N, C-alpha and C positions, 0 to 999 in steps of 0.2 A: 550456481543458480539453480533453484528448485522452482517448481511451479504447481499450480492447481488447475484443473480443468473443470469449469462449471458452466452450465448452460452453453456449452460449445465455445467457450472463450478460454484462452490460456491466460492465466494470471501468474506472472513471475513473482517470486518473493525470495528473501534471503535472511540469514541470521548469522551472527558471529559464531565462533567455536563453542561458546558457552550457551548459545541460543538466546542471549540477552543483549540488547543494545539500549543504552540509557538515553542517548541523544542522536537524532538523525541529522547529519549535517550534509553540506553540499556534495561531498565526495560520494556519499551513498545514494544520491539522487541521479547521478550521471547516467547510469544504466537505464533507469526508468524513464528519464527524459529521452534518451535515444530510442527506446522501445516505443514511446508515445509518438515521436516524430515518424517512425517507420510504419506503425500499425494504426495510429489514430484511435485509441480506445475511447469509449464513452466516459470512463472514469479512470483516474490514476490515484491510487490510494496506497499509502505506506502505513501498515499497522505496527505499532510499537509500544514501548513502555513509557513514553513521555506522559506528563501529567495533563496537558491540555492540547486540544486540536489547534493546528495552524495550517496555512496554505503557503506553499513555496512554488512559484512558477506554475500554478495551476494543479499542483500535486497536493492532495490532502494528506496530511500527516495526522493520524488519528490514534488516540489511546486504544489499546486492545479491548477494554471493557465497552467503550462507546461503540467501537466497530461491531462487536457482537450484538449489542442491543439494537443497532440499526439493521444489521443483517437479519436477525430473528424477526424484526418488525416489518421486514420486506422493503426497506428503503434503499438497500444496496443493489440487489439483483431484482429489479422490477421491469 
């Protein structure tokens, strides 16, 4: 598990050995669900290589290009 520290918030993230994950499934969301139950973050986002955004149990699964567009537009960390 690796993480980012932005605006005083810890944001965990992961990747596989190749750094690429083509499909985020339930087993990859377990840790983020547990983190959310423990820390109650404002947002729970998985950034990935999937083609379209979807939401699973309140967790946004977002294509990386879309994530960066939203981040640079100020819609993620506001």
